[in-house]
N, C-alpha and C positions, 0 to 999 in steps of 0.2 A: 563486124566479124571478130575483131580483137577482143572487144568487150565480152562477146559471147564465149570465146575460148577461155577467158579469165574467169568468167562466172562458173563455167563447168569445172575448171581446175580448182577453184576455191571450194566448191561444193564437194568435190571428190577428196581433197586433202583434209577437209574438216571431218568428213566421215572416217577417213583412215586414222586420224589422230584420236578421235573420241571413241571410236568403236574397236580399234585394234591396238595401236601403240600404247596409249596411256593405260587402258585396262590390263594389258600384259604386266606392266610394272606394279600396278595396284594389286592385282590378284595373285601374282606369282613371286614377287621379289621381297615382300615384307618379312623380315626376320623377327617373329614374335618371341622367340626364345631369348635372343641376345640383343635385341634392339637394332634399329636402323634397317638395313637391307642386306640380303644375301650378297655374297661377293661374286657368285658365279652361277649361271645356268648354261649348260652345254648346248651346242647347236641342235642336239636331238631332244632337248627339253629336260634333261636330268638336272635337278637342283643340287648344288653342292653347299649344304648348310655349314660345312666346316671350312669353306674357302675364305682366304684372307680378304679384307675389305680395303679397297683403294680410295684415297682421298678424291681422285679425279672423278670416279664413278659417283660418289656421294654428292660432290659439289655440282655435278651435271644434273643429277636427279633434282637437287634443290633448285637450280636455275629453271629446269624444264617445267616443274609443277608450279613454281611461282609465276612464271611467264604464262602458262596455260590458264591459271586462275585470273591473272590480270586481264587477259584478253577474252576468256570464255565465261568467267564468273561461276564456275562449278565449285561449290564449297568442298567437295571431296578432294579436289586438286590442292586446295589450301591446306587440308589436313596432311596430305603426303608431303607437301613442302615444309610444313612445320616439323614433321617427324625428321626430315632430312636436316633441317636447320639445327634442331636440338642435338642430333647425333654428331653433326659436324663440330659444333661448339663444345659439346661435352667430352668428345673423345679425340678429335683430330688436332685440336689446338694445343700447342706446346706452351704452357703457362710460364715455364722457366726461361726458355730461350727465345720465345717468339716464333711466329709462323705456324704452319700446319705440317703434320707428319705425312709421309708418303704412303705408308701402309700399316694397317693394323691386322691382328689375327681376328678370327671370327667372333671372339668374345670382347674385342675392343682394346686389347693390349698392344702396345707399340711393337711392331715387327721390323719396320724400317723407318727410322726417324729422320732420314735425310731430308733436306730442304730443297726440293726441286722447284724452281721458280714457276714452272708451268703449273704446278699444283697450287701455289700461292695465288696465281692469277685466277684459276678457276674458282677458288674459294671466294675471292672478291666478287667475281661475276655472279655467283649464286647468291651470296649474302645481300648484294645490292638489289638483285631482282626480288628477293624476299622482302627487303625493306620497302620496295616500291608498292607492294600489295598490303603490307602489314603496318607500316610506319614504326617498326620495331627499332628504336634508337640504338639498342645494344648491337643489332646486326650491322647497322651503319658504322658504329664505332669499331667493331671487329674488322670490317672491311678497310676502314681508314688505317687501323693498326697494321694490317697486312701490307697496304700500300707503303707505309713508312718503313716497314721492315725490308721490303724489296728495294726501296730507294737507299736504305742504309747499307745493305750488304751486297746488292747485286748491280746497282747502277754504276757504269764505268764513267767516272767524271772526266777522265782525260780523252777517251776515244768514243764515248757515247755507246748506247746500247746496254744490254743486260747479260750478265754471266748466267750460266745455265743452272748450276746446282752446288750445294754446300752440304757439309755434315750437319748433324742435328744441332751442333753448337755453332754453326755458321763458319766452320773452318773450310779449308781447301779440300777438294776431292780429286782423285785421279780419274775416276770414271764419271763423266758428266752426262752420259746418254739417258734419254728418256726410255729407250728400248734397245734391244740388241741389234736391230736393223739400222740404227742411226750411226753416223760418224761421231767420233768422240772429239768434238770441238767446243771451244769456249762459248761461241755464240751461234744460235740457230734461228732460222726463219720461223720455225714452228713456235718456239717459246715467245719470240717477239710478237707474233700474230696474236697470241692469246693474252699477253700483257696489254697489247693495244685494245683488244676486245674488252678486257676487264676495266682498264682505265676509262674507256669510252662510257661504259655503263656507270662507273663511279662518278664521272663528271656530270652525268645527267642529274644526279641528286646532290652533288657536293661541289659547288663552284669555287673550289680552292685555286688560288693563283699558281701555286707550285705544281699542282696536278695539271692545270691547264698548260703550263710550260712543258711539262714532261710528255703530255699527250701530243703536243705540237712537235716535240723532238722525235717522238716515236713515229709519227707520220712521215717526218723528214728522213728517218732511218730507212723506211720502206722506199720512199721516192728516190732517195739518193744512193742507197747502199744495197738494199736487198733486191729490188727490181732491176734486172739486167737491162742496161740502157740500150743495148743492141737488139736483144731478142724479145724483151718484155716478159720473159719467164722469170719466176722468182728463184734466186739462188738460195740454197737450203742450208749450207754449212759454211762457217767462217772461223778463222782464228781470232785471237784477241784483237788484232789490229785490222780486222775486216778484210783480210785477204781471203778471196773466194776459194773454198775447198769443195765445191759442189761437183758431183759427177752424174747428176740426173735431172730430169724434169719430173716434178710431181704435179700431175694435172689437177688433182683435187685441191691441192693447196693454191695453185694458180687461181682457180675459179673462186675458191672461198675468199681469198684475199681481195679479189676484185670488187667484192661488195662490202667487206668489213673495213677496208681502208676508206672507202667512200663514206660509210656510215660514221666512222671516226671523225672525218672532216666535217660532216654535217653537224654532229653533236658539238664539236669544237666551236663552230659558228663563225669562222673566218672566211669571208667570201673569196678572197684571193687564193687561199689554200684549197678551198672546195673546188674552185674552177680548175686549178692545176691538177688536182686529184681526179676529178671527173674524166678529164682527157686520158690520164694515165690508166685509170681503171677500165676504160673502154678498150684500150690497147691490150691490157692483160686478158680481158674477156675474149678479145678477138683471137689472140694467140692460143688461148685455151681450146679453141675449136680444133686444134691439131690432135687433141686426144679423143675427139668424138668419132664414134663408129656409125655406120649406116643405119643401125637400129636405134640411134639416139643415145646410146650409153657412152660413158666416158671411161677409158682405160686407166690403169693405175699409175704407171710410171715408165720412163724410158731412160736407160743409162747411156752416157756418152762414150765411155772408155771401151766397152765391149759390145755396144750396139744392142744389148738385150732389152726387150720390151716386155713388160708384165701386162698381159691382156685381161687379167681378172677385173671384174667390175665390182668394186667394193661399195658397200651400202652407203658410207658417208660421202664418197666421191659423187655418187649419183644425186644424193640430196643437195649437196652444195652446187652441183651443176644446175639444178632447177632454180635455186635462189640467185645464183650468179648471173645466169642468162636472163632471168626476168628483171634483175636489176639493170643489166645492160640495155634491155628493151626500154625500161623506164627512162634511162639516161639518154638514149639515142633515138627512140621512136622507131627503130628498125624492126620490122616484122620478123626478120630472120632470127633475131634473138628470142623473141616470144616463141617461135616455132621450135627452137632448140630446147627451151625450158619445158615446153609441153611434151616434146619427144622424150626428154629425160624422165619425166614423170610417167609417161606411158611405159617406158622400159621398166621402171621400178614396179609399177602396178602389175606388169605381166611376169616378171622374173624374180623380184626380191622380196615381195611381201609374203609372209607365211600366213596364209588364210586359214590354215588348220590349227596351228599352235600359237599364233600371235607373233607380233613384232616382225622384224625383217631378218632374212638370212645375212650372214656376214658378207657374203659375196657369191657371185657365180663366175665360173671360168669361161674361157672363150667358146666352149661348146654349150654354154648355158646350164651346166650342171651346178646345182645348188650346193653350197659349201655348208655341211653340217659338222665338219671337224672343228671349226672355230666357234667361239661362244655365241650364244644368242644374247646373253647379258654377262658382263664381266668388267674387268679392270678398264678395258678400252671400248667395250661394246655397251654404250650408254644410250639413254633416250634423248640425246641432245641434237645430233645433226638432223635426224629425221623429224623429230618434233619441231625443231626450230624452222625447218623448211615449211612445215605446215603452218606454223604460227606466223611466220613472215608473210605468207600468202593471205592468210585469214585477216591479219591486222592491216596490211598495206593494200592488199588487193591489186596493187600495181596498175591501177587505172588512172590515167591522167584526167 
């Protein structure tokens, strides 16, 4: 029965990826006038050819199409990956100061040159994935350069972990936030999670001893500092000395971390660490069930101080729920987790996929009203979480 459920799931997500998600980005997002990709398409489908271009979006397109080519071998995917790689290297890299810029205007001029570590991490993640399919040594060297830049400027040698953001010249910044909704703190779970993800991918192809040491330290930062030892929720915000400044549970980040931390341990290849992490990741997945509704969806977040709960169902949270619960099923053999993953996919299929105009809606509210106010594609709305969900299932199939 489990194998049957997984076969159906694999078939459905492969169709969704190849017939809906990726064609949207291929057919609607390519900027033929200025190179690369448009910076924004509204939720109602209006293309903004004059929108600024974010590094995170470009790097995630690079990762997505590189990974899709690696697994599905469609040469069209490799062409899109190459386009993204060329644009990233030609326009986003700061050849004077090192690192990648945060934001360009629509013609490729630097609009915000700050060095957000989150963006450096995604550039590594994308460049490595392209190297895995192309054997392009320049891409690997660029990824290694970014790793060294992060370690030089961001790594906290005394207290461990990584500082959030710097000026274009790697000076100190007052405002360290990724977005307006975040707390302005020196260290965050979100940045550490994506540095972990980037270093994991880099270690797959570059078995450097210092990188190995830093990947091991990052895993320990999660197990010892970021995962709350009482609740097994992830704490989101910290000051420089790792004092917890968190006022919320982010259900999507909980479930996303539950499989990315385990993947990092697997790639690191230390049996003792993997065993420890396996138990912890199952506890994180288990507590993530608190965010699951009867319809299989996962709510966004809950605040401690005022008791407010955001019941919106965001596209990326649902995608990570599918992967995280399937990973928990793989680790535990418990049918409950498989059923949760399948139910999350069923919710996506019924409420979030835009079958008329392509891709997924940003979110639906508690009344299942689809959100077309927020972007269909843009700085934060990328083909990454939903494509990765599909690719994880296609590649691993999660059958023991």
